[in-house]
C-alpha positions in Angstrom: 0.0 0.0 0.0 1.3 3.5 -0.9 2.5 5.3 2.2 3.0 9.0 2.9 6.4 10.1 4.2 5.3 10.4 7.8 4.1 6.8 7.8 7.4 5.7 6.1 9.5 7.4 8.7 7.6 5.8 11.5 7.4 2.3 10.0 11.2 2.3 9.5 11.7 3.0 13.2 8.7 1.1 14.6 9.6 -1.0 17.6 6.0 -1.9 18.6 2.5 -1.1 17.6 0.7 -0.4 14.3 0.2 2.6 12.0 -3.5 2.8 12.9 -4.1 6.4 14.2 -4.6 6.5 17.9 -2.9 3.2 18.6 0.1 3.1 21.0 3.4 2.8 19.3 7.1 2.8 20.2 9.8 4.1 17.9 13.6 3.9 17.9 15.3 7.2 18.3 18.5 7.8 16.3 19.5 11.3 17.6 18.7 13.5 20.6 19.3 17.2 21.4 18.9 19.3 24.5 19.5 22.9 25.3 20.8 24.3 28.6 17.3 25.3 29.8 16.3 21.7 29.8 19.7 19.9 29.6 20.7 20.2 33.2 17.8 18.1 34.3 18.5 15.6 31.4 22.0 15.1 32.7 20.9 14.8 36.3 18.4 12.2 35.1 21.1 10.3 33.2 23.1 10.3 36.5 20.1 9.1 38.4 19.6 6.3 35.9 23.2 5.2 36.3 23.9 5.4 32.6 27.6 4.9 31.5 27.4 5.9 27.8 24.8 7.1 25.3 23.0 4.4 23.3 21.8 6.6 20.4 23.7 7.2 17.2 24.3 10.8 18.2 23.3 13.0 21.0 24.1 16.7 21.4 23.9 19.3 24.1 23.7 23.0 23.2 24.1 26.1 25.4 21.8 28.8 23.8 19.2 29.8 26.4 20.9 30.8 29.7 23.6 33.1 28.2 23.4 36.1 30.5 26.1 35.5 33.2 25.0 38.0 35.8 26.2 35.7 38.6 27.7 32.2 39.0 24.6 30.2 38.2 24.6 30.0 34.4 28.4 29.8 34.2 28.3 26.8 36.6 25.6 25.1 34.6 27.7 25.5 31.4 30.6 23.7 33.1 28.3 21.0 34.5 26.8 20.3 31.0 30.3 20.2 29.5 31.5 17.7 32.1 28.3 15.6 31.6 28.8 15.5 27.8 32.4 14.1 28.4 31.1 11.6 30.9 28.1 10.2 28.9 29.4 10.7 25.3 27.5 13.6 23.9 28.5 16.4 21.5 28.8 19.8 23.3 28.1 23.2 21.8 29.5 26.0 23.9 27.9 29.4 24.6 27.9 31.6 21.5 27.9 28.8 18.9 24.2 29.4 18.3 20.6 28.3 18.7 20.3 24.5 18.9 17.9 23.9 16.0 19.7 25.6 13.2 23.1 24.5 14.5 21.9 20.9 14.7 20.4 21.3 11.2 23.8 22.4 9.9 25.8 19.8 11.7 23.8 16.6 12.2 20.4 16.5 10.5 20.2 13.5 8.2 17.1 12.6 6.0 15.3 9.5 7.2 16.5 9.7 10.8 14.5 10.3 14.0 15.3 13.1 16.4 13.9 13.6 19.9 14.7 16.9 21.5 14.2 18.4 25.0 12.9 21.5 23.3 9.4 21.8 21.8 10.8 23.3 18.6 12.8 20.2 17.8 10.1 19.7 15.1 12.1 22.2 13.0 14.3 19.3 11.8 11.3 17.9 9.9 12.4 20.4 7.2 15.2 17.9 6.4 13.0 14.8 5.8 13.4 13.7 9.4 10.8 12.6 12.0 11.7 15.2 14.7 9.7 15.4 17.9 9.9 17.6 21.0 9.5 16.0 24.4 10.2 16.5 28.1 13.8 16.1 29.3 13.1 12.8 31.0 11.9 11.1 27.8 15.0 12.4 26.0 17.1 11.0 28.8 15.4 7.7 28.3 16.0 7.8 24.6 19.7 8.5 25.3 19.6 5.4 27.5 18.2 3.3 24.6 14.6 3.3 25.6 12.1 3.5 22.6 9.9 6.6 22.5 6.3 5.9 23.2 3.4 7.9 21.8 0.0 7.4 20.1 0.2 7.0 16.3 -0.8 10.5 15.1 -3.1 11.2 12.2 -1.3 12.7 9.2 -2.6 16.0 7.8 -1.4 16.5 4.3 -1.0 20.1 3.2 -0.5 20.6 -0.5 1.4 23.7 -1.4 0.7 25.2 -4.8 1.8 28.4 -6.6 4.8 30.6 -5.6 5.2 33.2 -2.9 4.8 36.8 -4.2 7.4 39.5 -3.4 7.4 40.6 0.2 5.8 37.4 1.4 8.0 34.7 2.9 7.9 31.4 4.8 6.7 33.0 8.1 3.5 34.0 6.3 2.9 30.4 5.3 3.0 29.1 8.9 1.0 32.1 10.1 -1.7 31.1 7.5 -1.6 27.6 8.9 -2.1 29.0 12.5 -5.0 31.1 11.2 -6.6 27.9 9.9 -5.7 25.4 12.6 -5.4 27.5 15.8 -3.0 26.6 18.7 -4.8 23.3 19.4 -6.0 22.2 15.9 -3.1 19.7 15.3 -2.7 18.0 18.6 -1.8 14.3 17.9 -1.3 15.0 14.3 1.7 15.1 12.0 1.6 17.8 9.3 3.2 16.7 6.0 3.8 19.3 3.4 3.9 18.3 -0.3 3.1 19.6 -3.7 4.6 21.8 -6.4 4.8 24.8 -4.2 7.8 23.2 -2.4 10.0 23.8 -5.5 10.8 27.4 -4.5 11.1 26.9 -0.8 14.7 26.3 0.5 15.5 23.9 3.3 15.7 26.9 5.7 12.3 28.2 4.5 10.9 24.9 5.4 12.7 25.1 8.8 10.6 28.3 9.5 7.4 26.4 8.8 8.3 23.2 10.6 9.6 25.0 13.7 6.3 26.7 14.4 4.3 23.6 13.8 4.6 23.2 17.6 2.4 26.3 18.0 -0.5 24.3 16.4 0.1 21.4 18.8 1.6 19.1 16.1 3.6 16.0 17.1 5.8 16.7 14.1 6.0 18.5 10.8 7.5 16.6 7.8 8.9 17.8 4.5 10.4 15.6 1.8 14.2 15.4 1.4 14.7 16.6 -2.2 17.0 18.9 -4.2 16.5 21.7 -1.7 17.7 19.5 1.1 20.6 18.3 -1.0 21.6 21.9 -1.8 21.6 22.7 2.0 23.7 19.7 2.9 26.2 20.7 0.1 26.3 24.2 1.6 27.2 22.6 4.9 29.9 20.4 3.4 27.8 17.3 4.1 26.5 16.3 0.7 27.3 12.7 1.4 24.6 12.6 4.1 21.9 13.2 1.5 19.2 10.5 1.1 16.1 11.2 -0.9 12.9 10.8 1.2 9.4 11.3 -0.2 5.9 9.9 -0.1 5.0 7.0 -2.3 3.1 7.8 -5.5 -0.6 7.7 -4.7 -0.1 8.1 -1.0 -3.1 9.4 1.0 -3.6 11.3 4.2 -6.1 11.2 7.1 -6.9 14.8 6.5 -6.0 17.2 3.7 -5.7 20.9 3.1 -4.3 23.1 0.3 -2.5 26.5 0.4 -2.0 28.5 -2.8 1.2 30.4 -2.0 0.4 32.9 -4.8 -2.6 34.1 -2.8 -0.8 34.8 0.4 -0.1 38.3 1.7 1.9 39.5 4.8 0.3 38.3 8.0 0.9 39.0 11.7 -0.2 37.3 14.9 -1.6 39.8 17.5 -1.0 39.6 21.2 -1.0 37.3 23.0 -1.4 34.0 21.1 0.3 32.7 17.9 -3.1 32.0 16.3 -4.5 35.5 16.6 -3.6 36.0 12.9 -4.7 38.9 10.7 -3.3 40.6 7.6 -0.7 43.2 8.4 -2.9 45.9 6.7 -5.6 45.2 9.3 -3.3 46.5 12.1 -1.1 48.9 10.0 -0.4 52.3 11.6 0.0 51.2 15.2 3.1 52.7 16.7 5.9 50.3 17.7 8.7 50.4 20.2 10.8 47.4 19.0 11.5 45.3 15.9 13.3 42.0 16.7 15.0 39.8 14.0 16.1 36.3 15.0 15.2 33.1 16.9 14.9 29.5 15.9 11.7 30.4 14.0 13.6 32.6 11.5 17.2 31.5 11.8 18.3 31.5 8.2 20.8 33.7 6.4 18.1 35.3 4.2 16.1 36.2 7.3 19.0 38.7 8.2 20.3 39.5 4.7 16.9 40.6 3.4 16.4 43.1 6.3 20.0 44.4 5.8 19.3 45.1 2.2 15.9 46.7 3.0 17.5 49.2 5.4 20.7 49.9 3.4 21.1 53.7 3.0 17.9 54.4 5.0 17.1 55.6 8.5 15.4 53.9 11.4 12.4 55.6 13.0 13.6 57.6 16.0 11.5 55.7 18.6 12.3 52.2 17.4 14.8 49.7 18.8 15.9 47.5 15.9 17.2 44.3 17.7 19.3 41.8 15.7 19.7 38.4 17.4 22.0 36.2 15.2 21.3 32.5 15.4 24.8 31.1 14.9 28.4 32.0 14.6 28.3 30.6 11.0 25.5 33.1 10.1 27.3 36.0 11.8 30.5 35.2 10.0 28.7 35.1 6.6 26.8 38.3 7.3 30.2 40.0 8.1 31.8 38.6 5.0 29.0 39.7 2.7 28.8 43.2 4.1 25.2 42.8 5.3 26.2 43.1 8.9 27.6 46.5 8.2 24.3 47.6 6.6 22.5 46.6 9.8 25.0 48.4 12.0 25.0 51.5 9.9 21.3 52.0 10.2 21.5 51.8 14.0 20.6 48.1 14.7 21.4 46.7 18.1 23.5 43.6 17.7 23.1 40.9 20.4 25.0 37.7 21.0 24.1 34.5 19.1 21.5 32.5 21.1 17.9 32.5 22.0 18.0 35.9 23.8 14.7 37.8 23.9 12.7 34.9 22.5 12.7 33.3 25.9 12.8 36.6 27.9 16.6 36.5 28.3 17.1 40.2 27.7 15.7 42.6 25.1 12.4 43.0 27.0 10.2 45.7 25.5 9.1 48.9 27.3 5.9 48.9 29.3 2.8 48.6 27.2 4.6 49.2 24.0 4.4 47.1 20.8 7.2 44.7 19.9 7.3 43.1 16.5 9.2 39.8 16.6 10.1 37.0 14.3 10.0 34.5 17.2 7.6 31.6 17.4 5.6 32.6 20.5 3.9 35.6 22.0 2.4 34.2 25.2 1.6 36.8 27.9 4.8 38.0 29.6 7.1 35.7 27.8 9.2 38.6 26.6 10.1 39.6 30.1 7.6 42.5 30.3 4.4 41.7 32.3 2.0 43.6 30.1 3.9 43.1 26.8 2.3 43.6 23.4 4.2 41.2 21.2 3.2 40.6 17.6 4.7 37.7 15.5 5.6 38.5 11.9 8.1 38.0 9.0 11.5 39.7 8.9 10.2 41.8 6.0 7.3 43.1 8.1 9.5 43.7 11.1 12.0 45.6 9.1 9.5 47.8 7.2 7.9 48.7 10.5 11.3 49.6 12.0 11.8 52.1 9.2 8.3 53.7 9.5 7.9 53.5 13.3 4.4 51.9 12.9 3.2 48.5 11.8 3.7 48.5 8.1 2.9 46.2 5.3 6.3 45.7 3.6 4.6 46.0 0.2 4.0 49.7 1.0 7.8 50.5 1.0 8.9 52.6 -1.9 11.4 50.0 -3.2 11.8 46.7 -5.1 12.0 43.5 -3.2 15.8 42.9 -2.5 17.5 40.1 -4.4 19.1 37.3 -2.4 20.7 33.9 -3.4 22.0 31.3 -1.0 25.8 31.0 -1.2 26.9 27.6 -2.5 28.9 27.0 0.7 28.9 28.4 4.2 31.7 28.2 6.8 31.8 24.8 8.4 30.6 25.2 12.0 31.3 21.6 13.1 34.9 22.3 14.2 33.4 24.7 16.9 31.6 21.8 18.6 33.3 19.5 21.0 33.0 15.8 20.0 32.5 12.9 22.4 35.5 11.1 23.8 36.6 8.3 21.4 37.3 6.1 24.4 35.1 6.5 27.5 36.9 7.8 30.5 36.0 8.4 34.1 34.7 12.0 34.4 33.6 13.7 37.5 30.5 15.9 37.1 31.2 19.5 37.9 28.4 20.7 40.1 28.2 24.3 41.4 26.2 25.2 44.5 23.0 25.9 42.5 22.9 22.4 41.1 20.7 20.2 43.3 19.8 16.6 43.0 16.4 15.6 41.6 13.7 15.3 44.4 12.4 11.9 45.2 8.7 11.6 44.8 6.4 9.0 46.4 3.7 7.0 44.6 0.1 8.1 44.3 -1.8 7.4 47.6 -4.5 4.9 47.7 -6.9 7.7 48.6 -6.0 10.9 46.9 -7.6 13.9 48.7 -6.9 17.6 49.0 -8.1 21.1 48.0 -8.4 22.5 44.5 -5.6 24.9 44.9 -5.9 26.6 41.5 -8.6 26.8 38.9 -7.3 28.1 35.5 -8.8 28.9 32.1 -8.2 27.8 28.5 -4.8 27.7 26.7 -2.7 28.0 29.8 0.9 27.7 28.6 4.0 26.4 30.3 5.2 30.0 30.3 2.3 30.7 32.7 2.8 27.5 34.7 6.5 28.2 35.2 7.9 31.3 33.5 11.2 31.7 31.8 13.2 34.9 31.8 16.5 36.1 33.1 15.5 35.8 36.8 14.1 32.3 36.6 15.9 30.4 33.9 19.2 30.2 35.9 17.4 28.1 38.5 16.6 25.3 36.1 19.0 22.9 38.0 17.5 23.7 41.4 13.9 22.5 41.7 13.3 23.8 45.2 14.3 27.3 44.2 12.6 27.4 40.8 9.3 26.1 42.3 8.8 29.5 44.0 7.6 30.8 40.6 5.1 28.0 39.9 1.8 29.5 38.6 3.1 33.0 39.6 1.6 34.6 36.4 -1.8 33.2 37.3 -1.8 33.4 41.1 1.2 35.2 42.7 0.4 33.6 46.0 0.3 30.0 44.8 3.7 29.0 46.2 2.9 30.4 49.6 -0.5 28.6 49.7 1.1 25.3 48.6 3.8 25.6 51.2 1.3 26.4 53.9 -0.8 23.4 52.9 2.2 21.1 52.8 0.1 18.2 51.4 -1.6 16.9 48.3 -3.7 19.2 46.1 -5.4 19.4 42.7 -5.3 21.9 39.8 -8.1 22.4 37.2 -7.6 23.9 33.8 -9.7 24.5 30.6 -8.9 23.5 27.1 -5.3 23.0 25.8 -3.8 23.0 29.2 0.0 23.1 29.1 0.6 24.3 25.6 3.9 25.7 24.5 7.4 24.8 25.7 8.5 21.3 26.5 10.0 22.5 29.9 9.4 19.6 32.2 10.1 22.0 35.1 6.5 23.0 34.8 5.5 19.5 35.8 8.3 18.9 38.3 7.8 22.1 40.2 4.0 21.4 40.4 4.7 18.0 41.8 7.3 19.4 44.2 4.6 21.7 45.6 2.2 18.8 46.2 0.1 18.9 43.0 -0.9 15.2 42.5 -3.7 15.6 39.9 -4.4 18.0 37.0 -8.0 17.9 35.6 -8.6 19.7 32.4 -10.9 19.8 29.3 -8.0 18.9 27.1 -4.2 18.9 27.4 -1.2 19.6 25.2 0.8 16.5 24.3 4.2 17.2 25.8 3.1 18.7 29.1 0.6 15.8 29.6 3.4 13.3 29.3 5.7 15.3 31.5 3.1 15.2 34.3 2.9 11.4 34.0 6.7 11.1 34.0 6.8 12.7 37.4 3.8 11.0 38.9 1.1 13.6 38.5 -2.2 12.2 37.4 -3.7 13.9 34.2 -7.5 13.5 33.9 -10.1 15.0 31.6 -13.6 16.2 32.1 -16.1 13.7 30.6 -18.6 16.5 30.5 -17.2 20.1 30.0 -20.1 21.5 32.1 -18.6 19.8 35.1 -15.7 22.4 35.0 -18.2 24.9 36.4 -19.2 22.7 39.2 -15.8 22.7 40.9 -14.9 25.8 42.9 -11.4 26.8 43.9 -10.5 25.6 47.5 -13.1 22.8 47.3 -11.9 19.6 48.9 -11.7 16.8 46.3 -11.1 13.1 46.6 -10.4 10.1 44.4 -10.6 6.6 45.9 -8.0 4.1 44.6 -7.1 6.0 41.5 -4.7 3.4 40.0 -7.3 0.6 40.5 -10.0 2.7 38.8 -7.8 3.5 35.9 -6.8 -0.2 35.4 -10.5 -1.2 35.6 -12.0 1.1 33.0 -9.6 4.1 32.4 -11.9 6.5 34.2 -12.3 7.7 37.8 -15.0 9.2 40.0 -14.1 12.5 41.6 -15.9 13.3 44.9 -16.5 17.0 45.8 -16.5 16.5 49.5 -18.0 19.8 50.4 -21.2 19.1 48.4 -21.1 15.3 48.2 -21.4 15.5 44.4 -19.6 13.0 42.2 -18.1 13.9 38.8 -17.1 11.3 36.2 -13.6 11.9 34.8 -12.1 10.1 31.8 -8.5 9.2 31.0 -6.7 8.7 27.8 -3.8 6.9 29.6 -2.2 3.9 28.0 -1.4 0.8 30.0 2.3 1.8 30.0 1.5 5.3 31.2 -0.6 3.8 34.1 2.4 1.6 34.9 4.6 4.7 35.1 2.2 6.4 37.5 1.9 3.3 39.6 5.8 3.2 39.8 5.8 6.7 41.1 7.4 8.2 38.0 9.5 7.2 35.1 13.0 7.3 36.6 12.2 4.6 39.2 10.4 2.5 36.5 13.2 2.7 33.9 16.1 2.3 36.3 14.7 -1.0 37.3 13.3 -2.2 33.9 16.0 -1.2 31.5 19.2 -0.4 33.4 19.4 -3.0 36.2 22.6 -4.4 34.7 24.1 -1.0 33.7 26.0 -0.4 36.9 
């Protein structure tokens, strides 16, 4: 039977299960990546598992998030990660080399391989004909240890691209159009596979832009074929020998289908504070701006900086605009310098920041109070920029640059100039020598742990009778940025769970931590639809568990956060009837009798509201393996015993 590319990639790595949508499957993972915001826990988890050496084909650790060294914490974490890479056999990318996703793409992406990353935007590697999935750090640690990755077989949404992008419209506008159609929750448990004649004029890096922000629709993965565009990219990176053609079979079908005519697209923009609040730029044109920001893993390519440089050449920035340039790799910065495009940006008054994630995750470059910031980043969740009442819009580099010149949101087609010409160079500087390879022969390495690096907490199993107050009731689309914020103050605490837990739910309820500590016992949290969207940060689950949250009840949950909760022994349950959400009041005392036994019996539980005596039926979509993880008190205990009993 003819198979689409997503099915072919999964079948070639299938360890167990079938390709029937919704059925439990396990797949072999070839490569992993982590960044420093998630990697410290990954390494602590590898240590807790007692691992000696990685069991993947390749694993890499990048330092790209926590780059501001205002005290010892981030610097200590960097040394810890470097020592852990030497101990366990991972590649190490030091601070300043660049953002994990484009650097991994340049150095290691190979068509046909699987990649699991402790960063939700790992899906960007789907641009290279890979099956690339974001996950929590613990599942990445398990993959490094050789454990297959478990998930439900996703449906495959085939998106046929036709036509050709007009001038002033670029890849960012394609993914914004997808978000306008699908919303932030429309592709949960789906793989989006792009195909059709419209691909012919999209470079591998254009595809990276689209695949990267697939996560904002809730996708499990985004998949593109490996064709001549991918071959040209690998040649550019001095890796042409890694090319393998990957494409769907002739006559392949999809579970769902959609079509985008690229010729019909126009510049789009996502308004505050959600990536799916998409309108045309002309609908919001004229609003005064404070900042235009170019960079991030969502627009990391050379053209995403070269085109802005050529737009601003010989012109003048608006007086009230901060034009922030956040290069995504040393390779890119070197080429911008060689070509003269960096000079064009500096001459117009751009602010040049170090290569890394920077303002995308609130690590500097926060906008002024209440002022509009246009950004080429993937997310604009409330407060993510570092400013509490931020007004962040997501747009293309063209729109951000045109607006920087005019001082107001501007459709770039309204600039009095022709669209700048740009062609990808045949070769770029080889960045691989800047990365530190694994030791050829494993040696004993002592992990370097500064005073901020604390061991993982030990969590007990679910009690036979789970009872406690509803400590927080939240609404729809709660993101992990709201469950546990990022930013320059909080990110340095990623390796210290007791310290970082102080910020849990602080953007929803600034008193949550104090109330949880005063309770010093088990409690519940209730959410609406799409609870836990956004980042893969497992800290959002770990810190909740550390403060006593034993059960989250929601109308629906985002894939990665749901699994992170399970991994650390927090029970995720769903309302069988959405109206029951209104029946539970904050501070009500709730109780579930024998939760594991009920789940094993019929994968549902009865929730007692003790104050009223009412009972609510809750359903579960837990697999038998996930129930086993919960019963074991979390994944570390389970896997240490099941897979690594002979490792030590």
